[in-house]
FISE-618315 format. One line per field, with one value per residue: residue number from 1; z, x, y of N, C-alpha, C in turn. Coordinates in Angstrom, 2 decimals. Each point is the difference from the previous one (the first is absolute). Example, Ala and Ser with C-alpha at 12.3 -4.5 7.8 and 13.67 -1.06 7.14 Angstrom:
2
resi c(1/2)
nz c(7.80/-0.72)
nx c(13.19/-0.35)
ny c(-5.69/1.05)
caz c(0.00/0.06)
cax c(-0.89/0.82)
cay c(1.19/1.19)
cz c(0.00/0.73)
cx c(0.90/-0.77)
cy c(1.20/1.09)
This chain:
247
resi c(1/2/3/4/5/6/7/8/9/10/11/12/13/14/15/16/17/18/19/20/21/22/23/24/25/26/27/28/29/30/31/32/33/34/35/36/37/38/39/40/41/42/43/44/45/46/47/48/49/50/51/52/53/54/55/56/57/58/59/60/61/62/63/64/65/66/67/68/69/70/71/72/73/74/75/76/77/78/79/80/81/82/83/84/85/86/87/88/89/90/91/92/93/94/95/96/97/98/99/100/101/102/103/104/105/106/107/108/109/110/111/112/113/114/115/116/117/118/119/120/121/122/123/124/125/126/127/128/129/130/131/132/133/134/135/136/137/138/139/140/141/142/143/144/145/146/147/148/149/150/151/152/153/154/155/156/157/158/159/160/161/162/163/164/165/166/167/168/169/170/171/172/173/174/175/176/177/178/179/180/181/182/183/184/185/186/187/188/189/190/191/192/193/194/195/196/197/198/199/200/201/202/203/204/205/206/207/208/209/210/211/212/213/214/215/216/217/218/219/220/221/222/223/224/225/226/227/228/229/230/231/232/233/234/235/236/237/238/239/240/241/242/243/244/245/246/247)
nz c(13.80/0.11/-0.04/-1.25/0.82/-1.10/-1.11/-0.22/1.57/-0.64/-0.88/0.99/-0.04/-1.25/-0.07/-1.35/-1.19/0.57/1.27/-0.38/-0.86/0.77/1.38/-0.41/-0.32/1.62/0.45/-1.36/0.14/1.58/-0.08/-0.14/1.18/-0.42/-0.45/1.28/0.95/-0.65/-0.16/-1.12/-0.21/-0.28/1.06/0.06/-0.26/-0.19/-1.99/0.37/0.73/0.21/0.81/-0.44/0.12/-0.24/-0.59/0.54/-1.13/-0.17/1.23/-0.34/-0.18/0.13/0.95/-0.44/-0.52/0.61/-0.42/1.03/-0.95/0.12/0.02/-1.09/0.59/-0.62/0.79/-0.01/-0.25/1.35/0.15/0.91/-0.56/-1.44/0.52/0.94/-0.95/-0.50/1.22/0.54/-1.13/0.07/1.00/-0.78/0.85/-0.72/-1.24/0.80/-0.48/1.56/-0.07/0.93/-1.06/0.91/-0.47/0.94/0.10/-0.87/0.31/1.27/-0.73/-0.93/0.95/0.98/-0.55/-0.53/1.16/-0.51/0.68/-0.82/0.67/-0.66/1.01/-0.55/0.68/-1.36/0.72/0.74/1.06/-0.74/0.72/0.20/-0.71/-0.28/1.20/-0.76/-1.39/0.30/0.53/-1.29/-0.58/1.30/-0.87/0.74/-0.88/-1.49/-0.80/-0.14/0.24/1.32/-0.77/-0.01/1.11/0.68/-0.69/0.22/1.41/-0.24/-1.02/0.99/0.80/-0.73/0.40/-0.78/0.64/-1.38/-0.20/1.41/-0.51/-1.73/0.37/0.98/-1.00/0.39/-0.32/1.48/-0.39/0.10/-0.69/-1.33/0.33/0.50/-0.58/-1.19/-0.04/0.03/0.71/-0.31/1.16/-1.16/-0.23/1.11/-0.20/-1.27/0.46/1.24/-0.69/-0.16/0.96/0.32/-0.96/0.19/1.16/-0.54/-0.54/1.18/0.10/0.72/1.45/0.15/-1.12/-0.97/0.10/-0.62/-1.04/-0.83/1.38/0.02/0.88/-1.03/0.35/-0.90/1.01/0.83/-1.08/0.13/-0.06/0.69/-1.03/0.65/-0.33/-0.50/-0.41/-0.69/0.03/-1.19/-0.03/-0.93/0.52/0.29/0.78/-0.04/-0.30/0.83/0.68/-0.12/1.06/1.03/-0.21)
nx c(-5.64/1.34/-0.38/0.46/0.64/-0.15/0.34/-0.68/0.58/1.37/-0.27/-0.84/0.90/0.44/-0.15/0.89/-0.35/0.50/0.27/-1.47/0.21/0.42/-0.21/-0.96/-0.18/0.19/-0.99/-0.71/0.28/0.39/-1.00/1.24/-0.18/1.29/0.11/-0.59/0.80/0.56/-0.75/0.00/-1.33/1.21/0.27/-1.66/0.45/-1.41/0.56/1.58/-0.84/0.63/1.04/-0.08/1.53/0.04/0.96/0.04/0.10/0.43/-0.51/-0.91/-0.37/1.58/0.20/1.13/0.03/0.95/-0.66/0.09/-0.46/-0.40/-0.66/-0.55/-0.97/0.00/-0.69/-0.39/-1.16/-0.48/-0.81/0.08/1.64/-0.29/-0.81/1.02/1.17/-0.54/-0.20/1.30/0.47/-0.90/0.52/1.54/1.04/-0.78/0.53/0.20/1.05/0.63/0.35/0.28/-0.14/-0.33/-1.53/-0.59/0.60/-0.96/-1.36/0.28/-0.01/-0.53/-0.59/0.46/-0.49/-1.15/-0.05/0.13/-1.04/-0.10/0.11/0.95/0.34/-1.35/-0.72/-0.29/0.31/-0.50/0.39/0.83/1.60/-0.60/-0.20/0.92/0.47/-0.45/0.49/1.07/-0.25/-1.22/0.96/0.71/0.68/0.45/-0.01/0.19/0.46/0.08/1.21/-0.72/-0.52/0.81/0.53/-1.18/-0.14/1.53/-0.25/-1.12/0.43/0.71/-1.28/-0.23/1.09/0.61/0.83/0.45/-1.11/-0.10/0.95/-0.38/-0.88/1.04/0.79/0.19/1.05/-0.16/0.17/1.36/-0.18/-0.59/0.85/0.74/-0.22/-0.41/0.50/-1.21/0.47/-0.76/-0.89/-0.70/1.23/0.12/-0.90/0.33/0.88/-0.79/-0.73/1.25/0.84/-1.28/0.15/1.33/-0.20/-1.54/0.38/0.94/-1.21/0.17/0.01/-1.08/1.03/-0.56/1.46/0.63/0.83/-1.20/-0.57/1.17/0.57/-0.07/1.04/-0.06/0.10/-1.40/-0.43/0.22/-0.76/-0.17/-0.04/0.99/0.06/1.60/-0.75/-1.04/0.55/-0.46/-0.67/0.49/-0.81/0.55/1.06/1.12/0.69/0.98/-0.33/0.79/-0.99/-0.44/0.38)
ny c(-26.97/-0.04/1.43/-0.09/0.48/0.29/-0.50/-1.06/-0.48/0.56/-0.61/-0.92/0.25/0.04/1.21/0.04/0.24/0.98/-0.75/-0.69/1.12/0.87/-0.15/-0.26/1.49/0.45/-0.86/0.11/1.26/0.24/1.19/0.83/0.61/0.52/-0.88/-0.49/0.69/-0.43/-0.92/0.16/0.09/0.67/-0.12/0.09/-1.09/0.67/0.35/-0.04/0.90/0.99/0.16/1.06/0.06/1.17/1.01/0.81/0.22/1.32/0.27/0.86/-1.40/-0.07/-0.38/0.91/-1.11/-0.22/-1.47/-1.00/-0.86/1.31/-0.84/0.49/-0.38/-1.41/0.53/-1.40/0.52/-0.34/-1.18/-0.43/-0.10/-0.38/-0.76/0.00/0.01/-0.55/-0.48/0.22/-0.41/-1.00/-0.20/0.02/0.83/1.07/-0.09/-1.24/0.43/0.08/-1.00/0.34/1.27/0.78/0.61/-0.07/-1.26/-0.68/0.65/-0.36/-1.49/-0.05/0.66/-0.84/-0.74/0.55/0.23/-1.10/-0.45/-1.01/-0.67/-1.03/0.66/0.76/-0.20/-0.65/-1.36/1.03/-0.36/-0.54/0.63/1.05/0.11/-0.39/0.78/0.77/-0.52/0.16/1.28/0.20/-0.60/0.19/0.99/-0.50/-0.87/0.55/0.16/0.86/0.00/-0.89/0.92/1.26/0.27/0.23/0.92/0.23/-0.21/0.41/0.62/0.24/-0.65/0.44/1.28/0.11/-0.21/-0.13/-1.05/-0.62/-0.06/-0.67/-0.31/-0.02/0.69/-1.21/0.64/-0.66/-1.06/0.46/1.30/-0.67/-0.49/0.84/1.01/-0.94/-1.12/-0.15/-0.55/-0.97/-0.30/1.00/0.93/-0.23/0.62/1.01/0.07/-0.63/0.62/0.84/-0.11/0.15/0.09/-0.22/0.21/-0.14/0.88/-0.11/0.00/1.27/-0.68/0.39/1.30/-0.13/-0.76/1.56/-0.45/-0.40/-0.49/-0.84/1.15/1.10/0.07/1.32/0.96/-0.69/-0.15/1.57/-0.03/1.26/0.62/0.25/0.82/0.03/1.32/-0.26/-0.68/0.56/-1.04/-0.59/-0.64/-1.12/0.17/-0.67/0.84/0.03/0.96/1.20/0.42/-0.03/1.36)
caz c(-0.32/0.20/-1.26/-0.20/-0.24/-1.19/-0.85/0.02/0.88/-0.25/-0.92/0.91/1.23/-0.51/0.47/-1.31/-1.24/-0.20/1.22/-0.63/-1.89/0.38/0.39/-1.24/-1.36/0.07/-0.10/-1.12/-0.90/0.50/-0.35/1.19/0.22/-1.19/-0.90/-0.07/-0.20/-1.32/-0.82/-0.72/-0.80/-1.69/0.64/-0.03/-1.13/0.45/-0.82/-0.20/1.61/-0.20/0.63/-0.51/0.69/-0.70/0.37/-0.31/-1.06/-1.20/0.36/0.61/0.82/0.74/0.85/-0.38/1.00/-0.52/0.88/0.98/-0.81/-1.19/-1.20/-0.06/0.68/0.22/0.53/-0.31/1.05/-0.07/-0.57/1.42/0.26/-0.82/0.50/1.30/-0.82/-0.66/0.80/0.33/-1.20/-0.45/1.03/0.12/-0.75/-1.53/-0.28/0.86/-0.81/0.57/0.34/1.54/0.51/-0.17/-0.64/1.04/0.24/-1.49/-0.05/0.98/-0.16/-1.37/0.42/0.68/-1.28/-0.51/0.97/0.07/1.46/-0.20/0.54/-0.04/1.49/0.20/-0.30/-0.76/0.74/1.65/0.59/-0.52/0.70/1.36/-0.72/-0.06/1.69/0.03/-1.05/0.65/1.36/-0.37/-0.11/0.86/-0.47/0.72/-0.70/-0.82/-0.82/-1.84/-0.66/0.53/-1.21/-1.55/0.57/-0.22/-1.32/-0.60/0.47/-0.77/-1.37/-0.13/-0.14/-1.61/-1.08/-0.32/0.86/-0.92/-0.16/1.07/0.27/-0.71/0.39/1.05/-0.42/0.68/-0.35/-0.18/0.39/1.65/0.99/0.33/0.59/1.42/1.01/-0.49/-0.31/1.57/-0.03/0.95/0.49/-1.16/-0.48/0.55/-0.03/-1.19/0.11/-0.02/-1.15/-1.64/0.55/-0.16/-1.34/-0.45/0.92/-0.52/-1.64/-0.19/0.44/1.27/0.71/-0.60/-1.03/-0.86/-1.07/-1.47/-0.67/-0.91/0.81/0.84/-0.37/-0.31/0.82/-0.65/0.87/1.00/-0.95/-0.88/-1.55/-0.69/-0.21/0.93/-0.05/1.31/0.10/1.01/0.22/-0.61/-0.71/-1.03/-0.42/-1.33/0.08/1.51/0.18/1.29/0.64/0.79/1.24/0.86/1.24)
cax c(1.22/0.74/0.73/1.01/0.32/0.70/-0.15/-1.87/-0.46/0.62/-1.06/-1.10/0.14/0.48/-1.58/-0.53/0.36/1.05/0.34/0.13/0.45/1.29/0.10/0.02/1.01/1.31/0.19/0.17/1.07/1.19/0.77/0.26/-1.01/0.06/-0.75/-1.67/-0.43/0.29/-0.86/-1.00/-0.92/0.37/1.21/-0.40/-1.09/-1.27/-0.43/1.38/0.33/1.41/0.26/1.63/0.44/0.60/0.56/-0.99/0.55/-0.52/-1.74/-0.25/-0.99/0.08/1.14/1.15/0.17/0.66/0.13/1.18/0.89/-0.06/-0.54/-1.23/-0.48/-1.69/-0.53/-1.22/-1.04/-0.80/-1.29/-0.59/0.50/-0.59/-1.15/0.34/0.32/-1.40/-0.74/0.99/-0.37/-1.47/-0.15/1.10/-0.43/0.02/1.41/0.92/1.07/0.40/-1.16/-0.13/0.04/-1.22/0.14/0.62/1.63/1.08/0.28/1.09/1.50/0.47/-0.03/1.15/0.68/0.10/0.84/1.54/0.00/-0.39/1.46/0.03/-0.06/-1.29/-0.91/-1.22/-1.50/0.49/-0.61/0.19/0.29/-0.88/-1.26/0.53/0.02/-1.49/-0.73/0.92/-0.59/-0.85/0.06/0.36/1.47/0.85/1.51/0.31/0.70/-0.43/0.71/-0.59/-1.12/0.80/0.68/-1.25/-0.11/1.17/-0.05/-0.99/0.38/0.98/-0.41/-0.63/0.62/1.23/0.74/0.52/-1.32/0.03/1.05/-0.17/-1.26/0.15/0.82/1.49/0.90/0.55/-0.91/0.38/-0.70/-1.40/0.25/0.21/-0.81/-1.60/-0.12/-0.27/0.07/-1.18/-0.74/-0.83/1.26/0.38/-0.77/0.00/1.45/-0.09/-0.52/0.92/0.70/-0.86/-0.56/0.94/0.15/-1.02/0.33/1.30/-0.31/0.77/-0.85/-0.70/-0.62/0.92/0.60/-0.40/1.15/-0.76/-0.18/1.38/0.69/1.46/0.95/1.58/1.06/0.05/0.25/1.14/-0.39/-0.19/1.01/-0.13/0.35/0.89/-0.08/-1.61/-0.14/-1.14/-0.02/-0.78/-0.52/0.53/1.04/0.00/0.81/0.08/-0.04/0.98/0.21/-1.50/-0.82)
cay c(0.20/0.87/0.57/-0.06/1.53/0.29/1.52/0.53/0.95/1.16/0.44/-0.35/1.08/1.17/1.02/0.44/-0.81/0.59/-0.39/-1.70/-0.15/0.12/-1.11/-1.29/0.12/-0.30/-1.32/-0.90/0.17/0.62/1.19/0.68/0.76/1.17/-0.83/0.33/1.88/0.89/-0.73/0.72/-0.95/0.04/-1.47/-1.44/-0.47/-1.20/-1.25/-0.69/0.38/0.33/0.95/0.18/0.72/1.14/1.47/1.39/1.18/0.79/0.11/1.55/-0.44/-0.87/0.17/-1.11/-0.90/-1.47/-1.09/-0.32/-0.55/0.80/-1.12/-0.75/-1.25/-0.37/-1.09/-0.91/-0.05/-1.02/0.34/0.89/1.50/0.61/0.16/1.01/1.07/0.41/0.71/1.15/0.95/0.71/1.02/1.41/1.59/-0.33/0.76/-0.50/-1.33/-0.98/-0.88/-0.10/1.62/0.73/1.62/1.49/-0.63/0.21/1.72/0.58/-0.11/1.08/1.47/0.10/-0.23/1.23/1.20/-0.55/-0.39/-1.00/-1.06/-1.41/-0.45/-0.19/-1.25/0.73/-0.25/0.30/-0.58/-1.32/-0.95/0.59/-0.83/-1.64/-0.37/-0.03/-1.35/-1.13/-0.13/-0.45/-1.35/-0.63/-0.71/0.75/0.82/-0.30/0.97/-0.06/-0.63/-1.38/-0.49/-0.49/-1.42/-1.36/-0.15/-0.37/-1.48/-0.85/-0.32/-1.06/-1.17/-0.31/0.09/-0.26/0.99/0.81/1.22/0.71/1.16/1.18/0.03/0.22/0.81/-0.07/0.13/-1.38/-1.19/-0.49/1.06/-0.60/-1.44/0.28/0.72/-0.16/-1.55/-0.18/-1.22/-0.33/-1.60/-0.13/-0.39/-1.16/-1.36/-0.23/-0.45/-1.12/-0.63/-0.55/-1.06/-1.35/0.21/-0.12/-1.32/-0.60/-0.70/-1.00/-1.59/0.21/-0.25/-1.55/-0.14/-0.86/0.56/-0.08/0.36/1.64/1.04/0.82/1.12/0.09/0.38/-0.07/-0.28/-1.01/-1.49/0.24/-0.21/1.28/0.94/1.17/1.39/0.25/1.14/0.10/-1.30/-0.58/-1.46/-0.29/-1.64/-0.65/-0.04/-0.51/1.18/0.50/1.14/0.00/-0.15/-0.55/0.67)
cz c(0.63/-1.55/0.02/-0.20/-1.14/-1.06/-0.02/1.06/-0.28/-0.93/0.17/0.81/-0.73/-0.10/-1.19/-1.09/-0.81/0.20/-0.02/-1.14/0.54/0.57/-0.87/-1.17/0.47/0.54/-0.64/-1.14/0.16/-0.44/1.21/0.13/-0.29/-1.57/-0.08/-0.16/-1.22/-0.80/-0.97/-0.60/-1.66/0.61/-0.20/-1.54/0.33/-0.30/0.14/1.75/0.10/0.99/-0.14/1.09/-0.63/0.55/-0.52/-0.27/-0.32/-0.23/0.57/1.12/1.19/0.73/-0.71/1.28/-0.90/0.75/0.38/-1.25/-1.50/-1.41/0.10/0.34/-0.15/0.67/0.10/1.07/-0.26/-0.48/1.35/0.05/-0.83/0.08/1.04/-0.72/-0.83/0.84/0.55/-1.37/0.17/1.53/0.02/-0.38/-1.27/-0.03/0.95/-0.66/0.92/0.84/1.42/0.71/0.35/-0.83/0.78/0.36/-1.63/-0.27/0.52/-0.55/-1.21/-0.01/0.24/-1.23/-1.00/0.28/0.12/1.75/0.31/0.49/-0.11/1.33/0.69/-0.41/-0.75/0.68/1.51/1.23/-0.26/1.65/1.30/-0.68/0.15/1.36/0.55/0.16/1.21/1.41/0.30/-0.27/0.70/-0.30/0.99/-0.74/-1.63/-0.73/-1.84/-0.60/-0.13/-1.28/-1.08/0.57/-0.39/-1.59/-0.58/0.19/-0.46/-1.05/0.03/0.16/-1.27/-1.27/-0.25/0.87/-0.80/-0.47/1.01/0.23/-0.82/0.64/1.20/-0.50/0.72/-0.80/-0.43/0.95/1.58/1.31/0.14/0.54/1.27/0.71/-0.14/0.32/1.59/0.43/0.92/0.14/-1.19/-0.99/0.63/-0.23/-1.38/-0.13/0.50/-0.69/-1.08/0.88/0.15/-1.29/-0.44/0.68/-0.04/-1.35/-0.22/1.13/1.59/0.87/-0.74/-1.01/-1.22/-0.80/-1.34/-0.45/-0.67/0.83/0.73/-0.88/-0.83/0.69/-0.89/0.62/0.72/-1.06/-1.11/-1.50/-0.81/-0.66/0.63/-1.00/0.93/0.28/1.13/0.60/0.17/0.13/-0.98/-0.68/-1.49/0.39/0.96/0.76/1.65/0.36/0.50/0.95/0.64/0.88/-0.48)
cx c(0.96/0.55/1.43/0.69/0.75/-0.48/-1.51/-0.40/0.23/-1.46/-1.10/0.05/0.13/-1.41/-0.32/0.21/1.32/1.15/0.50/0.45/1.73/0.89/0.01/1.06/1.64/0.20/-0.09/1.02/1.36/0.60/0.38/-0.70/0.06/-0.30/-1.47/-0.04/0.11/-0.95/-0.82/-0.90/0.53/0.86/-0.65/-0.73/-0.63/-0.19/0.60/-0.05/1.37/0.12/1.16/0.70/1.14/0.28/-1.25/0.82/-0.52/-1.35/-0.66/-1.51/0.57/1.78/1.18/0.47/1.11/0.05/1.44/0.94/-0.05/-0.23/-1.74/-0.24/-1.49/-0.49/-1.46/-1.14/-0.74/-1.68/-0.67/0.43/-0.32/-1.23/-0.40/0.13/-1.16/-1.25/0.57/-0.38/-1.27/-0.20/0.72/-0.85/0.44/1.45/0.84/0.66/0.23/-0.91/-0.33/0.29/-1.21/0.23/0.96/1.38/0.73/0.01/0.99/1.39/0.04/-0.05/1.73/1.37/0.23/0.74/1.40/0.45/0.14/1.47/-0.59/0.10/-1.43/-0.63/-1.08/-1.32/0.43/-0.86/-0.39/-0.15/-1.19/-1.24/-0.06/-0.18/-1.70/-0.74/0.51/-0.79/-1.36/-0.08/0.65/1.35/1.45/1.38/-0.05/0.23/-0.76/1.33/-0.21/-0.97/1.21/0.75/-0.68/-0.33/0.90/0.04/-1.25/0.50/1.44/-0.53/-0.53/1.05/1.62/0.93/0.19/-1.04/-0.60/1.05/-0.43/-1.72/0.13/0.86/1.35/1.36/0.92/-0.66/0.55/-1.36/-1.42/0.15/0.60/-1.12/-1.65/-0.63/-0.18/-0.53/-1.37/-0.16/-0.26/1.04/0.56/-1.04/-0.12/1.40/-0.22/-1.10/0.57/0.58/-0.87/-0.60/1.28/0.35/-1.03/0.54/1.01/-0.65/0.38/-1.59/-1.01/-0.77/0.87/1.04/-0.63/0.73/-0.40/0.08/0.88/-0.15/1.34/0.70/1.58/0.91/0.71/0.64/1.51/-0.86/0.03/1.68/0.65/1.09/0.95/0.06/-1.29/-0.32/-1.69/-0.72/-1.05/-0.33/0.67/1.46/0.39/1.50/-0.28/0.09/1.44/0.14/-1.39/-0.29/-1.15)
cy c(1.14/0.71/0.33/1.86/0.33/0.99/0.08/0.47/1.31/0.80/0.33/1.52/1.52/0.86/0.28/-1.05/0.38/-0.46/-1.48/-0.02/0.28/-1.34/-1.29/-0.01/-0.27/-1.20/-0.92/0.71/0.18/0.93/0.67/0.89/1.45/-0.28/0.15/1.14/0.44/-1.08/0.99/-0.84/-0.15/-1.23/-1.31/-0.41/-1.07/-0.97/-0.81/-0.95/-0.44/1.64/0.93/0.66/0.80/1.02/0.87/0.97/1.20/-0.29/0.90/-0.73/-0.85/0.20/-0.87/-1.04/-1.40/-1.01/-0.07/-0.89/0.63/-0.88/-0.30/-1.57/-0.05/-1.03/-0.38/0.53/-1.20/0.73/0.69/1.41/0.90/0.54/1.29/1.34/0.34/0.68/1.20/0.82/0.82/1.34/0.51/1.12/0.39/1.30/-0.11/-1.09/-1.33/-0.87/0.43/1.32/0.38/1.05/0.84/-0.08/0.39/1.72/0.48/-0.52/0.54/1.43/-0.09/-0.40/1.13/0.98/-0.56/-0.11/-1.24/-0.97/-1.45/-0.46/0.13/-1.24/0.46/-0.73/0.00/-0.79/-1.55/-1.08/0.06/-1.16/-1.45/-0.13/0.32/-1.29/-1.27/-0.01/-0.45/-1.54/-0.49/-0.82/1.16/0.72/-0.28/1.20/0.32/-0.70/-1.47/-0.34/-0.76/-1.56/-1.17/-0.05/-0.99/-1.40/-0.80/0.09/-1.03/-1.07/-0.38/0.40/-0.42/1.35/1.16/1.14/0.63/1.48/1.21/0.43/1.30/1.22/-0.05/-0.06/-1.57/-1.10/-0.05/0.81/-0.79/-1.35/0.38/1.01/0.09/-1.16/-0.67/-2.16/0.38/-1.14/-1.10/-0.84/-1.39/-1.32/-0.30/-0.69/-1.47/-0.77/-0.58/-0.99/-1.15/0.01/-0.96/-1.56/-0.65/-0.59/-0.72/-1.13/-0.30/-0.50/-1.63/0.00/-1.07/1.06/0.13/0.67/1.43/1.29/0.91/1.18/-0.18/0.94/0.06/0.48/-1.23/-1.08/0.38/-0.09/1.16/0.61/1.08/1.13/0.27/1.35/-0.07/-1.44/-0.38/-1.05/0.02/-1.20/-0.65/-0.41/-0.92/0.38/0.00/1.44/0.24/-0.16/-0.70/1.07/0.42)
């Protein structure tokens, strides 16, 4: 059987547990790269299975940092991701508050911070893109970016969750950003749309199925059986008033 080259292929090609956890976290939580770099163990609530994105201020053990949206964001962790983070924590260097920082890198960064030589332009974790390139090559995947993990996560969410919920989890200021740049229509979505149409046609007694009045779908907009607000044009069942237009 031909293997599909995708996320699991990249995970199998990851050389260490650290990289397996790092890429899995991006893929299942939609964190931006910089958010993952600045993630601390204090940001993870293992009991509630939540990861928090928040600013780092007024701490002698952390690098000052602000997330892109300047707001605290809480993202749920699946059971498998919580397990991976638990494994990572067991092997993480002691007295290093960051989830993905080595002890050597942490000591170097904090030395620069103490001397006033650290700048926000510097990467807390370096060589991420170079490491992904190596993993990609080992997996036989010609091209993908770190941001593609976030795009994939948001697309996966969109198949199961309402769009406003996806927007909040992604940390987007507007729903337009979520819909325009992150939601990808794939073949599986087209097949799902076909199934919707098939469900309603069969329910209406099309083809060799017997017509069944109780199984017909209710279509407020089609039958004008809904009440339409003149401003939002939102349909509320129970009224027979017609919509202002038929767009």
